[in-house]
Backbone as a chain_set.jsonl record, in Angstrom:
{"seq": "MAQENVAIVDAEKNGGVENGSSKAVTFYALKPHLVIPGSKANEAVLFYRDAFGADELKRAMHPKRKAEQEFLLILSAELKIGSSVFLVSDQANDTDAVGSAVFCLETDDVDRSINKAVAAGAAIIGEITEGEGGYFDGRVGKVKDPYGYIWTIFAPAEGCGNDEAV", "coords": {"N": [[103.526, 120.646, 63.843], [101.879, 120.888, 65.829], [103.06, 118.917, 67.569], [105.355, 120.326, 68.19], [104.272, 122.428, 69.83], [103.113, 120.896, 72.037], [105.535, 119.969, 73.244], [106.509, 122.534, 74.036], [104.622, 123.255, 75.913], [104.901, 121.106, 77.656], [107.353, 121.678, 78.662], [107.12, 124.18, 79.931], [105.256, 123.561, 81.94], [106.957, 121.945, 83.575], [108.73, 123.825, 84.542], [110.836, 124.681, 82.797], [113.18, 126.083, 80.424], [111.775, 127.499, 78.549], [109.826, 129.04, 79.855], [111.221, 130.988, 81.132], [112.694, 130.187, 83.236], [115.669, 128.678, 84.392], [116.109, 126.287, 85.256], [114.889, 122.988, 85.597], [111.966, 121.46, 87.283], [112.138, 118.987, 89.644], [110.858, 116.044, 90.871], [110.654, 113.84, 93.581], [109.25, 111.846, 94.671], [105.988, 110.042, 94.518], [103.342, 110.194, 96.393], [100.419, 108.597, 97.042], [97.457, 109.849, 98.398], [95.021, 108.981, 100.679], [91.805, 110.013, 101.503], [89.779, 109.526, 103.903], [86.446, 109.16, 104.59], [84.049, 109.835, 107.267], [85.413, 110.163, 109.876], [87.267, 107.86, 110.123], [89.893, 107.359, 109.603], [91.962, 106.213, 111.444], [90.884, 103.708, 111.797], [91.318, 102.827, 109.112], [94.137, 102.914, 108.955], [94.654, 100.874, 110.594], [93.545, 98.649, 109.351], [95.103, 98.593, 107.028], [97.654, 98.098, 108.165], [97.063, 95.433, 109.277], [96.034, 93.899, 107.077], [97.825, 94.383, 105.02], [100.481, 94.495, 105.914], [101.531, 96.984, 106.578], [103.56, 99.607, 107.551], [103.473, 102.089, 109.95], [105.018, 105.261, 109.539], [104.882, 107.863, 110.489], [102.647, 110.361, 112.104], [100.139, 112.861, 112.086], [98.101, 114.911, 113.874], [95.05, 116.744, 113.812], [94.876, 119.987, 115.14], [92.492, 120.782, 116.465], [89.256, 119.798, 117.534], [85.776, 119.425, 116.362], [82.773, 119.88, 118.173], [80.892, 117.669, 117.855], [82.824, 115.605, 117.57], [84.549, 112.834, 118.691], [87.124, 112.1, 118.901], [90.322, 113.65, 117.973], [90.951, 114.417, 114.562], [92.763, 112.652, 112.157], [95.201, 114.41, 110.441], [97.229, 113.56, 108.745], [98.46, 110.463, 108.238], [101.411, 108.638, 107.697], [102.18, 105.919, 105.703], [103.956, 103.011, 104.88], [104.295, 100.488, 102.689], [106.234, 97.765, 101.637], [108.623, 99.051, 99.389], [107.056, 101.427, 99.007], [105.354, 104.537, 99.819], [102.456, 106.041, 101.326], [99.744, 108.287, 102.108], [97.236, 108.696, 104.529], [94.365, 110.136, 105.636], [91.755, 111.798, 107.769], [88.547, 112.863, 106.575], [88.373, 116.191, 106.666], [86.739, 118.263, 106.159], [83.93, 119.228, 104.036], [85.145, 120.055, 101.612], [87.266, 118.507, 101.194], [88.969, 116.252, 99.06], [87.442, 113.089, 98.174], [87.597, 110.293, 96.592], [88.089, 107.795, 93.956], [90.56, 105.254, 93.677], [92.7, 102.8, 92.446], [94.874, 100.557, 93.808], [98.042, 98.629, 93.376], [99.437, 95.814, 94.367], [102.463, 93.982, 94.489], [103.378, 90.645, 94.739], [104.625, 87.451, 96.187], [102.834, 85.487, 96.831], [99.815, 85.37, 95.927], [97.311, 84.181, 96.759], [97.282, 83.657, 99.662], [97.856, 86.442, 100.36], [95.552, 87.673, 99.553], [93.673, 86.172, 101.174], [94.543, 87.165, 103.638], [93.982, 89.949, 103.674], [91.006, 89.753, 103.359], [90.416, 88.536, 105.851], [91.139, 90.547, 107.433], [89.126, 92.363, 106.837], [88.61, 93.11, 104.328], [86.637, 92.998, 101.223], [86.444, 90.369, 98.899], [86.813, 90.654, 95.173], [85.42, 89.209, 92.576], [87.159, 86.374, 91.13], [90.294, 84.906, 91.856], [92.715, 84.89, 89.34], [94.494, 83.675, 86.416], [96.408, 85.936, 84.805], [96.563, 87.221, 81.638], [98.455, 88.485, 79.27], [98.93, 92.221, 79.081], [99.483, 94.21, 81.822], [99.418, 92.741, 84.122], [100.566, 89.776, 84.069], [100.61, 87.335, 85.529], [99.485, 85.574, 88.279], [96.613, 86.869, 89.772], [94.341, 89.049, 91.846], [91.639, 90.664, 93.342], [90.592, 92.969, 95.933], [88.336, 94.865, 97.845], [88.666, 97.437, 100.223], [87.422, 98.305, 103.606], [86.814, 100.85, 103.138], [86.253, 101.599, 100.681], [88.312, 101.532, 98.738], [90.083, 100.004, 96.044], [92.118, 97.176, 95.873], [94.53, 95.606, 93.861], [95.95, 92.611, 93.804], [98.901, 91.014, 92.885], [100.998, 88.433, 91.221], [103.915, 88.395, 89.417], [104.193, 86.489, 86.283], [106.054, 83.498, 86.084], [109.471, 84.216, 85.343], [108.83, 86.705, 84.162], [109.902, 89.735, 83.252], [112.432, 89.404, 84.844], [114.264, 88.431, 83.186], [117.643, 88.65, 81.817], [118.745, 91.049, 79.416], [119.462, 90.085, 76.035]], "CA": [[103.379, 121.838, 64.496], [101.126, 120.44, 67.188], [104.082, 118.22, 68.312], [106.224, 121.404, 68.905], [103.57, 123.154, 70.999], [103.204, 120.014, 73.089], [106.873, 120.082, 73.872], [106.765, 123.787, 74.84], [103.664, 123.166, 77.029], [105.521, 120.23, 78.741], [108.487, 122.22, 79.253], [106.471, 125.217, 80.864], [104.778, 122.87, 83.193], [108.142, 121.349, 84.148], [109.693, 124.838, 84.894], [111.757, 124.61, 81.708], [113.763, 127.257, 79.894], [110.704, 128.202, 77.74], [109.128, 130.03, 80.778], [112.037, 131.909, 81.771], [113.377, 129.55, 84.411], [116.763, 127.987, 83.768], [116.342, 124.889, 85.945], [113.585, 122.084, 85.508], [111.553, 121.002, 88.463], [112.417, 117.554, 89.848], [110.037, 115.423, 91.746], [111.568, 112.848, 94.127], [108.437, 110.715, 95.172], [104.721, 110.132, 94.357], [102.786, 109.605, 97.6], [98.991, 108.688, 96.997], [96.861, 110.365, 99.761], [93.688, 108.58, 100.735], [91.037, 110.943, 102.348], [88.74, 108.513, 104.529], [85.306, 109.826, 105.315], [83.452, 109.39, 108.401], [86.366, 109.955, 110.884], [87.714, 106.428, 110.188], [91.35, 107.063, 109.248], [92.604, 105.517, 112.334], [90.639, 102.362, 111.447], [92.109, 102.488, 107.925], [95.509, 102.588, 109.16], [94.973, 99.549, 111.475], [93.285, 97.838, 108.45], [96.268, 98.451, 106.088], [98.398, 97.316, 108.849], [96.616, 94.034, 109.372], [95.815, 93.359, 105.652], [98.924, 94.391, 103.957], [101.613, 94.585, 106.662], [101.84, 98.613, 106.382], [104.169, 100.033, 108.809], [103.189, 103.552, 110.077], [106.109, 105.945, 109.693], [104.534, 109.128, 111.366], [101.301, 110.783, 112.191], [99.932, 114.177, 112.296], [96.775, 115.184, 114.314], [94.342, 117.847, 113.642], [95.015, 120.494, 116.465], [91.318, 121.001, 117.126], [88.141, 118.98, 116.929], [84.553, 119.962, 116.417], [82.055, 119.37, 119.21], [80.541, 116.397, 117.656], [83.809, 114.633, 117.249], [84.935, 112.354, 119.92], [88.559, 112.15, 118.985], [90.998, 114.551, 117.131], [91.058, 113.902, 113.31], [94.114, 112.55, 111.685], [95.602, 115.243, 109.309], [98.105, 112.705, 107.827], [99.401, 109.158, 108.736], [102.334, 108.113, 106.596], [102.372, 104.496, 105.855], [104.875, 102.113, 104.132], [104.242, 98.936, 102.177], [107.311, 97.507, 100.675], [109.246, 100.527, 99.308], [106.129, 102.536, 98.68], [104.705, 105.263, 100.895], [101.261, 106.618, 100.973], [99.163, 108.949, 103.149], [95.888, 108.432, 105.038], [93.739, 111.14, 106.526], [90.317, 111.718, 107.812], [88.041, 113.958, 105.696], [88.214, 117.232, 107.6], [85.524, 119.028, 105.79], [83.18, 118.989, 102.612], [85.92, 120.396, 100.345], [88.547, 117.519, 101.09], [88.537, 115.154, 98.02], [87.307, 111.809, 98.397], [87.511, 109.677, 95.329], [88.333, 106.472, 93.884], [91.789, 104.707, 93.376], [93.041, 101.562, 92.538], [96.31, 100.275, 94.057], [98.526, 97.378, 92.715], [100.35, 95.205, 95.233], [103.114, 92.77, 94.033], [103.69, 89.707, 95.935], [104.798, 86.08, 95.587], [101.721, 84.606, 97.207], [98.436, 86.232, 95.959], [96.11, 83.652, 97.538], [97.598, 84.102, 101.055], [97.601, 87.88, 100.57], [93.919, 87.96, 99.452], [93.018, 85.605, 102.434], [94.814, 87.935, 104.859], [93.145, 91.139, 103.461], [89.745, 89.436, 103.568], [90.44, 88.231, 107.221], [91.155, 92.087, 108.165], [87.883, 93.11, 106.619], [88.247, 93.39, 102.923], [85.737, 91.956, 100.427], [87.134, 89.991, 97.528], [86.218, 91.146, 94.03], [85.706, 88.101, 91.694], [87.94, 85.389, 91.447], [91.689, 84.947, 91.543], [92.732, 84.44, 88.0], [95.879, 83.895, 85.781], [96.442, 87.092, 83.948], [97.017, 86.873, 80.244], [98.796, 89.785, 78.637], [98.867, 93.319, 79.649], [100.466, 94.556, 82.854], [99.191, 91.62, 85.063], [100.905, 88.494, 83.284], [100.557, 86.288, 86.391], [98.149, 85.33, 89.165], [95.821, 88.188, 90.049], [93.024, 88.924, 92.68], [91.297, 91.987, 93.761], [89.889, 93.113, 97.053], [87.794, 96.207, 98.104], [88.886, 97.596, 101.652], [86.279, 98.771, 104.117], [86.819, 102.324, 102.908], [85.888, 101.706, 99.368], [89.482, 101.528, 97.809], [90.383, 98.549, 95.346], [93.709, 96.787, 95.902], [94.94, 94.568, 92.889], [97.305, 91.936, 94.245], [99.324, 90.123, 91.645], [102.337, 87.91, 91.439], [104.261, 88.201, 87.89], [104.342, 85.187, 85.614], [107.516, 83.048, 86.172], [110.495, 84.899, 84.418], [108.34, 87.997, 83.672], [110.476, 90.95, 83.925], [113.432, 88.957, 85.561], [115.428, 87.973, 82.328], [118.5, 89.652, 81.22], [118.521, 91.361, 77.783], [120.395, 89.08, 75.336]], "C": [[102.793, 121.713, 65.775], [102.149, 119.784, 68.121], [105.021, 119.278, 68.903], [105.477, 122.09, 70.002], [103.44, 122.228, 72.064], [104.436, 120.047, 73.842], [106.984, 121.485, 74.579], [105.893, 123.845, 76.159], [104.233, 122.296, 78.142], [106.597, 120.932, 79.531], [108.139, 123.453, 80.224], [106.055, 124.449, 82.017], [105.87, 122.252, 84.058], [109.186, 122.469, 84.629], [110.897, 124.983, 84.029], [112.258, 126.066, 81.291], [112.617, 128.163, 79.342], [109.87, 129.178, 78.579], [109.847, 130.988, 81.484], [112.799, 131.377, 82.866], [114.565, 128.806, 83.755], [116.9, 126.49, 84.391], [114.789, 124.151, 85.926], [113.244, 121.696, 86.963], [111.683, 119.544, 88.68], [111.566, 116.996, 91.019], [110.816, 114.155, 92.275], [110.545, 111.539, 94.542], [106.885, 111.236, 94.832], [104.061, 109.573, 95.512], [101.261, 109.702, 97.391], [98.603, 109.224, 98.55], [95.424, 109.938, 99.738], [92.984, 109.321, 101.947], [89.832, 109.764, 102.767], [87.595, 109.27, 105.129], [84.893, 109.159, 106.483], [84.327, 109.109, 109.65], [87.001, 108.555, 111.003], [89.135, 106.254, 109.724], [92.121, 106.058, 110.217], [92.335, 103.941, 112.084], [91.253, 101.83, 110.115], [93.342, 102.16, 108.158], [95.679, 101.163, 109.841], [94.681, 98.531, 110.459], [94.517, 97.511, 107.435], [97.363, 97.802, 106.702], [98.291, 95.787, 108.893], [96.554, 93.334, 107.929], [97.113, 93.324, 104.858], [100.284, 94.539, 104.522], [102.171, 96.102, 106.496], [102.591, 98.853, 107.705], [103.894, 101.704, 108.886], [104.548, 104.325, 110.491], [105.835, 107.179, 110.49], [103.084, 109.46, 111.187], [101.195, 112.187, 112.598], [98.532, 114.386, 112.7], [96.235, 116.586, 114.159], [94.406, 118.762, 115.133], [93.695, 120.838, 117.173], [90.379, 120.022, 116.428], [86.65, 119.69, 117.01], [83.775, 119.303, 117.685], [81.434, 117.926, 119.088], [81.497, 115.185, 117.444], [84.399, 114.011, 118.63], [86.307, 112.336, 120.079], [89.138, 113.296, 117.808], [91.097, 113.688, 115.647], [92.558, 113.713, 112.936], [94.275, 113.398, 110.254], [96.378, 114.361, 108.299], [98.735, 111.589, 108.612], [100.029, 108.717, 107.505], [102.651, 106.626, 106.676], [103.228, 103.991, 104.696], [104.636, 100.794, 103.865], [105.395, 98.617, 101.27], [108.249, 98.589, 100.893], [108.357, 101.59, 99.027], [105.644, 103.096, 99.891], [103.477, 105.923, 100.408], [100.795, 107.273, 102.298], [97.7, 108.379, 103.502], [95.418, 109.597, 105.892], [92.281, 111.121, 106.663], [89.822, 113.036, 106.956], [87.712, 115.055, 106.693], [86.975, 117.958, 107.393], [84.919, 118.505, 104.357], [84.148, 119.203, 101.508], [87.02, 119.354, 100.126], [87.91, 116.432, 99.903], [88.442, 113.899, 98.546], [86.906, 111.063, 97.168], [87.797, 108.369, 95.163], [89.77, 106.337, 93.323], [91.656, 103.393, 93.307], [94.746, 101.258, 92.78], [96.666, 99.057, 93.763], [99.673, 96.998, 93.712], [101.151, 94.027, 94.618], [103.511, 91.988, 95.009], [103.976, 88.332, 95.354], [103.871, 85.071, 95.793], [100.295, 85.471, 97.251], [97.353, 85.601, 96.887], [96.209, 83.831, 99.167], [97.42, 85.554, 101.323], [96.087, 88.395, 100.517], [93.309, 87.436, 100.815], [93.321, 86.615, 103.685], [94.045, 89.311, 104.772], [91.7, 90.813, 103.866], [89.682, 89.057, 105.173], [90.353, 89.659, 108.044], [89.986, 92.681, 107.853], [87.596, 93.556, 105.107], [87.394, 92.517, 102.185], [86.521, 91.661, 99.128], [86.0, 90.364, 96.41], [86.437, 90.096, 93.005], [86.465, 87.087, 92.075], [89.452, 85.683, 91.298], [91.98, 84.422, 90.331], [94.232, 84.582, 87.625], [95.802, 84.856, 84.762], [97.032, 86.692, 82.651], [97.221, 88.263, 79.466], [98.475, 90.898, 79.383], [99.809, 93.36, 80.876], [100.477, 93.298, 83.963], [99.392, 90.316, 84.296], [101.08, 87.439, 84.163], [99.475, 86.147, 87.098], [97.738, 86.714, 89.694], [94.539, 88.124, 90.814], [92.832, 90.34, 92.98], [90.494, 91.967, 95.15], [89.485, 94.608, 97.075], [87.989, 96.337, 99.645], [87.51, 98.206, 102.19], [85.928, 100.199, 103.839], [86.4, 102.717, 101.4], [87.072, 101.463, 98.328], [89.662, 100.176, 97.186], [91.799, 98.48, 95.433], [93.687, 95.569, 94.835], [96.166, 93.92, 93.394], [97.524, 90.847, 93.179], [100.737, 89.647, 91.962], [102.738, 87.771, 89.767], [104.478, 86.84, 87.643], [105.962, 84.86, 85.908], [108.22, 83.663, 84.901], [109.886, 86.128, 83.856], [109.232, 89.117, 84.223], [111.968, 90.663, 84.455], [114.574, 88.607, 84.395], [116.285, 88.953, 81.88], [118.487, 89.918, 79.746], [119.699, 90.566, 77.16], [120.974, 89.871, 74.076]], "O": [[103.178, 122.379, 66.736], [102.134, 120.043, 69.324], [105.447, 119.12, 70.047], [106.058, 122.315, 71.064], [103.658, 122.719, 73.172], [104.38, 120.152, 75.067], [107.544, 121.542, 75.674], [106.276, 124.331, 77.223], [104.123, 122.596, 79.331], [106.751, 120.836, 80.749], [108.842, 123.673, 81.211], [106.556, 124.738, 83.104], [105.635, 122.069, 85.252], [110.302, 122.158, 85.044], [111.941, 125.398, 84.533], [111.77, 127.08, 81.789], [112.522, 129.358, 79.622], [109.255, 130.08, 78.009], [109.33, 131.737, 82.312], [113.574, 132.139, 83.444], [114.423, 128.347, 82.621], [117.735, 125.677, 83.995], [113.745, 124.737, 86.209], [114.148, 121.611, 87.794], [111.272, 118.844, 87.754], [111.639, 117.562, 92.11], [111.53, 113.5, 91.515], [110.994, 110.404, 94.705], [106.539, 112.417, 94.841], [104.216, 108.36, 95.654], [100.758, 110.815, 97.54], [99.261, 109.056, 99.577], [94.648, 110.424, 98.915], [93.409, 109.293, 103.102], [89.111, 109.241, 101.917], [87.786, 109.975, 106.12], [85.298, 108.025, 106.743], [84.147, 108.128, 110.372], [87.233, 108.17, 112.149], [89.565, 105.129, 109.47], [92.836, 105.173, 109.748], [93.212, 103.079, 112.129], [91.633, 100.668, 109.976], [93.776, 101.135, 107.631], [96.661, 100.442, 109.666], [95.382, 97.52, 110.488], [94.835, 96.367, 107.11], [98.051, 97.02, 106.046], [99.214, 95.022, 108.612], [97.058, 92.222, 107.767], [97.425, 92.372, 104.143], [101.23, 94.699, 103.75], [103.373, 96.236, 106.267], [102.248, 98.346, 108.773], [104.111, 102.442, 107.925], [105.113, 104.099, 111.561], [106.752, 107.501, 111.246], [102.39, 108.961, 110.301], [102.023, 112.694, 113.355], [97.688, 114.041, 111.873], [96.977, 117.543, 114.38], [94.0, 118.231, 116.167], [93.725, 121.16, 118.361], [90.483, 119.541, 115.3], [86.517, 120.574, 117.857], [84.189, 118.239, 118.147], [81.447, 117.124, 120.022], [81.117, 114.04, 117.204], [84.675, 114.757, 119.57], [86.798, 112.516, 121.193], [88.419, 113.708, 116.898], [91.293, 112.473, 115.628], [93.441, 114.476, 113.33], [93.661, 113.146, 109.218], [96.146, 114.465, 107.095], [99.477, 111.824, 109.566], [99.42, 108.458, 106.467], [103.309, 106.158, 107.605], [103.176, 104.568, 103.61], [104.755, 99.954, 104.757], [105.49, 99.197, 100.188], [108.65, 99.031, 101.97], [108.846, 102.696, 98.797], [105.489, 102.413, 100.903], [103.395, 106.335, 99.25], [101.272, 106.959, 103.389], [97.114, 107.641, 102.709], [96.12, 109.972, 106.831], [91.579, 110.536, 105.838], [90.53, 114.014, 106.716], [86.821, 114.856, 107.519], [86.229, 118.247, 108.329], [85.372, 117.558, 103.714], [83.991, 118.552, 100.475], [87.631, 119.292, 99.059], [86.777, 115.953, 99.852], [89.29, 113.534, 99.361], [85.771, 111.281, 96.744], [87.788, 107.67, 96.177], [90.189, 107.209, 92.562], [90.772, 102.768, 93.892], [95.647, 101.673, 92.05], [95.776, 98.209, 93.817], [100.669, 97.703, 93.875], [100.484, 93.069, 94.225], [103.96, 92.44, 96.062], [103.637, 88.049, 94.205], [103.901, 83.99, 95.204], [99.801, 86.051, 98.218], [96.635, 86.268, 97.631], [95.212, 84.129, 99.824], [96.901, 85.926, 102.375], [95.567, 89.26, 101.221], [92.558, 88.142, 101.488], [92.493, 86.832, 104.569], [93.51, 89.748, 105.79], [91.166, 91.559, 104.686], [88.631, 89.42, 105.702], [89.671, 89.849, 109.051], [89.679, 93.622, 108.585], [86.611, 94.196, 104.74], [87.384, 91.319, 102.469], [87.105, 92.503, 98.446], [84.779, 90.395, 96.564], [87.566, 90.012, 92.52], [86.533, 86.806, 93.272], [89.811, 86.662, 90.643], [91.459, 83.322, 90.147], [95.044, 85.301, 88.207], [95.093, 84.589, 83.791], [97.947, 85.87, 82.61], [96.293, 88.994, 79.118], [97.753, 90.717, 80.363], [100.797, 92.629, 80.938], [101.506, 92.984, 84.562], [98.378, 89.758, 83.878], [101.715, 86.489, 83.705], [98.422, 86.571, 86.622], [98.573, 87.564, 90.001], [93.697, 87.274, 90.526], [93.758, 91.145, 92.886], [89.802, 90.989, 95.433], [90.123, 95.469, 96.469], [87.532, 95.443, 100.358], [86.614, 98.555, 101.422], [84.879, 100.696, 104.251], [86.247, 103.871, 100.998], [86.795, 101.214, 97.155], [89.364, 99.201, 97.876], [92.579, 99.395, 95.169], [92.882, 94.648, 94.973], [97.251, 94.5, 93.437], [96.705, 90.052, 92.719], [101.512, 90.22, 92.728], [102.019, 87.162, 88.975], [104.868, 86.057, 88.509], [106.87, 85.691, 85.953], [107.765, 83.658, 83.757], [110.549, 86.633, 82.95], [109.304, 89.391, 85.421], [112.729, 91.63, 84.511], [115.749, 88.525, 84.753], [115.84, 90.052, 81.551], [118.226, 89.022, 78.943], [120.772, 90.435, 77.749], [121.763, 89.319, 73.31]]}, "num_chains": 1, "name": "protein.A"}
Protein backbone atom coordinates (compact mmCIF):
# COMPACT_ATOMS: atom_id res chain seq x y z
CA MET A 1 0.00 0.00 0.00
CA ALA A 2 2.79 2.42 0.89
CA GLN A 3 4.45 1.70 -2.45
CA GLU A 4 1.27 2.77 -4.30
CA ASN A 5 1.17 6.05 -2.36
CA VAL A 6 4.78 6.76 -3.26
CA ALA A 7 4.02 6.27 -6.94
CA ILE A 8 1.06 8.66 -6.75
CA VAL A 9 3.07 11.31 -4.90
CA ASP A 10 5.93 11.01 -7.41
CA ALA A 11 3.50 11.29 -10.33
CA GLU A 12 1.91 14.38 -8.77
CA LYS A 13 5.30 16.02 -8.28
CA ASN A 14 6.15 15.30 -11.91
CA GLY A 15 2.91 16.78 -13.27
CA GLY A 16 1.47 13.35 -14.04
CA VAL A 17 -2.10 12.31 -14.82
CA GLU A 18 -2.99 11.80 -11.14
CA ASN A 19 -3.10 15.56 -10.51
CA GLY A 20 -5.21 16.40 -13.53
CA SER A 21 -2.40 17.08 -15.99
CA SER A 22 -2.04 14.94 -19.08
CA LYS A 23 1.65 15.68 -19.68
CA ALA A 24 4.62 14.99 -17.41
CA VAL A 25 7.15 17.72 -16.71
CA THR A 26 10.51 17.22 -18.44
CA PHE A 27 13.77 18.64 -17.14
CA TYR A 28 16.59 19.20 -19.63
CA ALA A 29 19.50 20.02 -17.35
CA LEU A 30 20.60 20.40 -13.76
CA LYS A 31 22.79 23.46 -13.24
CA PRO A 32 24.32 23.83 -9.78
CA HIS A 33 24.32 27.45 -8.62
CA LEU A 34 27.13 28.56 -6.33
CA VAL A 35 26.32 31.65 -4.25
CA ILE A 36 29.58 33.34 -3.25
CA PRO A 37 29.58 35.56 -0.14
CA GLY A 38 31.58 38.77 0.16
CA SER A 39 31.09 40.07 -3.40
CA LYS A 40 33.75 37.66 -4.67
CA ALA A 41 31.92 35.97 -7.55
CA ASN A 42 34.25 37.54 -10.12
CA GLU A 43 37.26 36.15 -8.21
CA ALA A 44 35.51 32.76 -8.12
CA VAL A 45 34.96 32.84 -11.90
CA LEU A 46 38.66 33.57 -12.42
CA PHE A 47 39.61 30.80 -9.99
CA TYR A 48 37.39 28.20 -11.74
CA ARG A 49 38.89 29.28 -15.07
CA ASP A 50 42.47 28.99 -13.84
CA ALA A 51 42.05 25.88 -11.67
CA PHE A 52 39.66 23.79 -13.76
CA GLY A 53 39.73 25.33 -17.24
CA ALA A 54 36.15 26.62 -16.99
CA ASP A 55 34.83 28.63 -19.91
CA GLU A 56 32.53 31.56 -19.14
CA LEU A 57 29.50 31.29 -21.39
CA LYS A 58 27.63 34.41 -20.27
CA ARG A 59 27.25 36.85 -17.41
CA ALA A 60 24.43 38.98 -16.03
CA MET A 61 25.17 41.87 -13.67
CA HIS A 62 22.89 43.30 -10.97
CA PRO A 63 21.42 46.55 -12.35
CA LYS A 64 22.06 48.48 -9.11
CA ARG A 65 24.66 48.50 -6.38
CA LYS A 66 24.58 49.54 -2.76
CA ALA A 67 26.59 52.57 -1.64
CA GLU A 68 29.21 50.39 0.11
CA GLN A 69 29.80 48.28 -3.01
CA GLU A 70 32.64 49.25 -5.28
CA PHE A 71 31.40 47.18 -8.23
CA LEU A 72 28.11 45.80 -9.50
CA LEU A 73 27.23 42.34 -8.19
CA ILE A 74 27.16 39.34 -10.50
CA LEU A 75 23.60 38.03 -10.71
CA SER A 76 24.73 35.00 -12.66
CA ALA A 77 27.86 33.86 -14.48
CA GLU A 78 27.35 30.67 -16.47
CA LEU A 79 30.46 28.50 -16.61
CA LYS A 80 31.23 25.27 -18.44
CA ILE A 81 33.70 22.55 -17.46
CA GLY A 82 33.75 19.72 -19.99
CA SER A 83 30.11 19.17 -20.90
CA SER A 84 28.76 20.40 -17.52
CA VAL A 85 27.39 23.87 -16.87
CA PHE A 86 27.07 25.62 -13.51
CA LEU A 87 26.24 29.11 -12.28
CA VAL A 88 28.14 31.45 -9.98
CA SER A 89 26.71 34.59 -8.39
CA ASP A 90 27.43 37.10 -5.65
CA GLN A 91 25.36 36.85 -2.49
CA ALA A 92 23.04 39.81 -3.08
CA ASN A 93 21.35 39.77 0.34
CA ASP A 94 21.08 37.74 3.52
CA THR A 95 18.25 35.59 2.15
CA ASP A 96 20.40 34.17 -0.67
CA ALA A 97 21.33 30.58 0.09
CA VAL A 98 24.98 29.97 0.85
CA GLY A 99 25.60 26.32 1.59
CA SER A 100 27.88 23.42 1.06
CA ALA A 101 28.25 21.27 -2.00
CA VAL A 102 30.79 18.79 -3.32
CA PHE A 103 31.60 18.69 -7.02
CA CYS A 104 33.22 15.76 -8.82
CA LEU A 105 35.53 16.24 -11.77
CA GLU A 106 36.62 13.27 -13.88
CA THR A 107 40.03 13.55 -15.52
CA ASP A 108 42.87 11.44 -16.89
CA ASP A 109 45.52 13.13 -14.71
CA VAL A 110 44.50 13.61 -11.07
CA ASP A 111 47.94 14.73 -9.85
CA ARG A 112 48.32 17.43 -12.48
CA SER A 113 44.72 18.60 -11.94
CA ILE A 114 45.20 18.84 -8.17
CA ASN A 115 48.49 20.73 -8.64
CA LYS A 116 46.84 23.17 -11.04
CA ALA A 117 43.98 23.83 -8.59
CA VAL A 118 46.41 24.36 -5.71
CA ALA A 119 48.50 26.74 -7.83
CA ALA A 120 45.33 28.73 -8.53
CA GLY A 121 44.56 29.03 -4.80
CA ALA A 122 42.82 25.84 -3.68
CA ALA A 123 43.86 23.90 -0.59
CA ILE A 124 44.48 20.17 -0.90
CA ILE A 125 42.44 17.98 1.45
CA GLY A 126 44.23 14.83 2.57
CA GLU A 127 46.30 12.79 0.15
CA ILE A 128 45.72 11.58 -3.37
CA THR A 129 44.70 7.94 -3.05
CA GLU A 130 43.67 4.93 -5.07
CA GLY A 131 39.93 4.40 -4.57
CA GLU A 132 38.74 0.96 -3.57
CA GLY A 133 35.10 0.29 -4.38
CA GLY A 134 32.25 2.75 -4.46
CA TYR A 135 31.91 5.44 -7.08
CA PHE A 136 35.59 6.39 -7.14
CA ASP A 137 37.37 3.19 -8.12
CA GLY A 138 40.55 4.84 -9.39
CA ARG A 139 42.88 7.68 -8.40
CA VAL A 140 41.15 10.31 -6.21
CA GLY A 141 42.10 13.65 -4.66
CA LYS A 142 40.21 16.54 -3.09
CA VAL A 143 40.68 20.28 -2.93
CA LYS A 144 38.75 23.07 -1.23
CA ASP A 145 38.44 26.21 -3.32
CA PRO A 146 38.94 29.68 -1.79
CA TYR A 147 35.14 30.01 -1.46
CA GLY A 148 34.64 26.89 0.66
CA TYR A 149 33.46 24.43 -1.99
CA ILE A 150 35.02 20.96 -2.17
CA TRP A 151 36.04 19.46 -5.50
CA THR A 152 36.70 15.71 -5.74
CA ILE A 153 39.00 15.07 -8.69
CA PHE A 154 39.19 11.49 -9.88
CA ALA A 155 40.33 9.22 -12.69
CA PRO A 156 38.42 5.98 -13.15
CA ALA A 157 40.34 2.74 -12.72
CA GLU A 158 41.66 1.18 -15.91
CA GLY A 159 38.79 -0.46 -17.78
CA CYS A 160 36.20 0.84 -15.29
CA GLY A 161 32.94 1.46 -17.13
CA ASN A 162 34.52 1.21 -20.58
CA ASP A 163 33.99 -2.50 -21.19
CA GLU A 164 31.25 -3.64 -23.52
CA ALA A 165 28.61 -5.94 -22.08
CA VAL A 166 29.20 -9.57 -23.02
